[in-house]
Structures are given as C-alpha cells and as structure tokens.
N, C-alpha and C positions, 0 to 999 in steps of 0.2 A: 597507457592504459592495457591490462592484461587481456589477451585474446580469451584463453582459456574460459568456455561457460563457467560462469558462477550456477547459475539454476539454468536445467538443460530439460527438455519437453520432447520424446519424441511418440508421435503415433496417437495422442491422448483421444479419446473418446469418453461420451458420457451420455444417456440419455436419461431422459426423466420419463418413464412408461414408454407411449409408442413416438415420442417425440425425440429426435437426436439432435442435443444441445451443442455435442462436438464430434467432430468424423476426423479422426488422423491428425489433428491438428499438431504442428511443430513448432517451437519455440524455443531460445535459447538468449540468455542474460548474461553481461558481462559485468564485473566487479567495479560500481560506479558508473554504470550505464541508465541512464534514463530513456524507458522507450515508451514510446504512446499506441498502445492497443486500440485501435478505432474501428468501426464498423456500424453496420445500421443497428438498431432497436431489432433486440431477437438473434441478432448474428451468432452469438455465443460470446462474447468478449468477458462479461461478466462472469460466466462458467468457466472461461479458461483461467482468470483471475483467479477463481475461488479454488482449482484445482492447483495451478501452481503454487497456491500459498498453504496447500497442505490441510484446508476446510473442508474440502469435497473430495473423496475420493475415486479418481476417474474407472470406469468398466473397463478401457484397456488403456494400453499404452506404458510407457515408462517416464518417470521424473526422478531426476537426479537434482540433488543441492550439494556443493561442494564435494562432490562424489560419492553422495550417500544416496540411497533409493528411498525416497520417502514413501511411495505405496507401499513399501514393505513395513512400514513402521510403526507401531500400536497408535491407537487415537492419543493415551495418555503421552505418548514421546512427540506424536504431531503437534499436541498443544504444547507440548513443553519448548520445542521447537520455536513455536509463533510468538510465546511470550520472550524468547531471548534472542533472536535470530531476525523477526522479522517485525516490520510495524505496518499498522493499516491507517487509511485515512477512507471516512467512506463519505457519502454525497450529504447525508445530513449529519455529519459527524458524531453519532450514537455515542455522545457524551453522557455519564451517568446523573441523571435530573437533580438526586439527593445529594450529591458530593458538590464540595465548592471545585473552582477551577484548578485550582492547585494539587486537590485531592485528585482529579481527574488525572491531570499529568502525571500525577506519583503511582498512579495505581498498577502499571505494569512492576515499577519495581519492588511495589508492596506486594504483589503478587507474586514474586519471585524471592520472599524472604527479605528486604533489605527492611531495616528499620525506618520508622516514621519521619524521623527527622532528617537523617541522611537524603531520605527519597524525596522530601519537601523541599528538601534543598536543592537538589537536582533538577527537580520540575521546576522551579521560582526563577532557574536560571535559564532554563529553556524555553519559558513564555514571556522574559527580558528580550532574549533572541529573536522570538516570532512577535515581538512589537506588543505583547497583551498583559505584561506584568500587573497591570491594574486592575484585571480582573480575578487575581488570585484569589480574594476571598468571596467573592461573587460566586452564585449557582449558573449554572445553564442557562434558565430561563429569565436570567438578568442582563444577559448581553447580548448583543447582535449577533445577526445570521455568519458574519463577516469573522467578526471577533473569535465565536464557537470554532470555526473550520483552524484558526491558526492557533487556538487550543489544541484542536484534535490532532493537527501536525505537530504540536509539542509534546503530546502524548506519545506518536508513533514514534517519535525521534528520541524520545528520554531515555530509552534501555541500550541506546547505541545499536542500531538493527545494521543488518548487513544489508536488507530489502526491505523498501516499503512499495507496500502496494495500495497505491491511489484509485480508488473506483466512483469517477465523475467528482472527485473533490470539489469543484466551483458549478456542480450541476445546481446546486440551490442558492447562488449567487447572481449578482450583479456585476457586470463586466469590472467595475472598479474594482470591487471587492476581490473579484476572480483572477485578476491579474498582479497583486498583490499576495493573495495566497500563492500562487503560482512560484512571483517572485522569492517569496522566504522559503517555500517546500525545496524549490532546486538548488538554490543557492546555499542551505542548511545542508542538503544531500552531498551537496559536491563537496564542500568543506569537511564533511566526516567519512566522506568514501561510498555512503551509501548508494546502492543500487535505486530504481525507482519503476514498477509498474506502471502506468499511468493509463488507465480505461477512462476513454473520452470519445464523445462525437462531435466534440467541438475544434475545428483547425487552428482557432487561435489559442486553444490550451494547449493541443499539441506540438504546437511551434516551439514550445519552450523545453522539449525533449531533442535529444541526442539522434534518432532515427524515429521511424513509425512502421508497424507493421499494420494490416488489415485483417481483418476477422469477417469472413462470409461464408455462411451455412456451414458453420462451424468448422473450416479451415482457414488457416494462418496462410495469408499471401503478403508479399513485399516484404519479406524479412530480411532481408540482406543485411547485412553489417556495413556501417559507415566506413569509410577509410581513414 
C-alpha cells in the first residue's frame, strides 16, 4: 500500500452559526485504505465526511486530494470531482424512487455523458456483483432495505471511484443485512483499489476497516496509520 496520502486534511474548521462542528481537524487517507470514522452523535464526524468529499466547504484549513487543493476549486469543479473520483453510500440509500434499480446504478455514468446502453450494461455487472441483479427492473420502493443498500453500493462503485464515502451505511439495517452490506462493500473496494471513508458509531461496522479514527468535539484523535 502506498504510504503517501491520497486525501489529506489539515486544520479543518466548520461552524454552523454559533455552533462549531469542526475545530482544527486533521485527517489522512491512503489509496486503497478503509478508515472508520467514529464518535458520538454531534461530534462532527458527518461534517468531516462532507468536507472531505467536497460537499461542504470548510471555513478554515487545507484539503488536498491527489495533490490538488479541493477548497480552491469552484463549485462546478468540485461537483465534477464527485462524479468522477468519488462514490457515495448514505444511511438510507437515497436512490431515486422514479428510476429502476439499474437506472439508479447507471445514473453516475449517464451524468458523465455515457450512452444509456453502455451505462446500464456496467450497472448490471455491478448489481450482479453485489448480489442484487434480480432487482434491476424494480423501483426502490419494491425492494427491501438491505437490497436497496446493496444497490446504493453498486451505484457508488460503478464509475470506478478512487474514494468511497459511506455515511452510516448500515444504520437503517438489521445486523444480518448490515454484515452483508459491509462484506460486499469492503470486498469490492479492495478488489478495485478504492479507498473508503466509513462514518459509523457501531464497533461491529468499524471492525471491517483497516484502522479507526475518533472524532470528539470537532477534532480527530487516534488517527495513527496501522503498520
């Protein structure tokens, strides 16, 4: 594994009105690494993820991805980066209810200009890999929560991202489905070389990571790299 950071944040601060969500947070992620970000509710872990992913612009600090200063990019450039290099899995999937599952998975490719037939062919490959190819023609409201999260993981991986941001990806699932989602997510990320930033408050979910960091009061602690 390359020891140079792929994604590195230094001194990130972010406030919402008088409330400080991040206070000088540091974070580093290597290519291919799975890092669990843990902490109590309200500690700032989701804000950290949103800043790392370029969704939220920090008030202060530096953020570099592959040598590029993300904070200096325009909103359009950051959106393009999220479509090409980043993948996302959220607690409730956030699939588009009007689209079929295969159309949901193909959506990142279609937004990048890929033809429908080619995009859906790749989407079907990922649905099969995540063991939910039988949901391809169904809409999100017609499938279970566990299936929906695996469809969301397929959507996150279909564009071959270098970093996957997963925010409580098993939070709405029972333990059996949660374990299945984590096994498939981590197996797929390691097969493709994608790094994962995994926000969770559950130790059993964090156990799938290579290392853990803890966010408390907007600062990151216990962030040493594993040997």
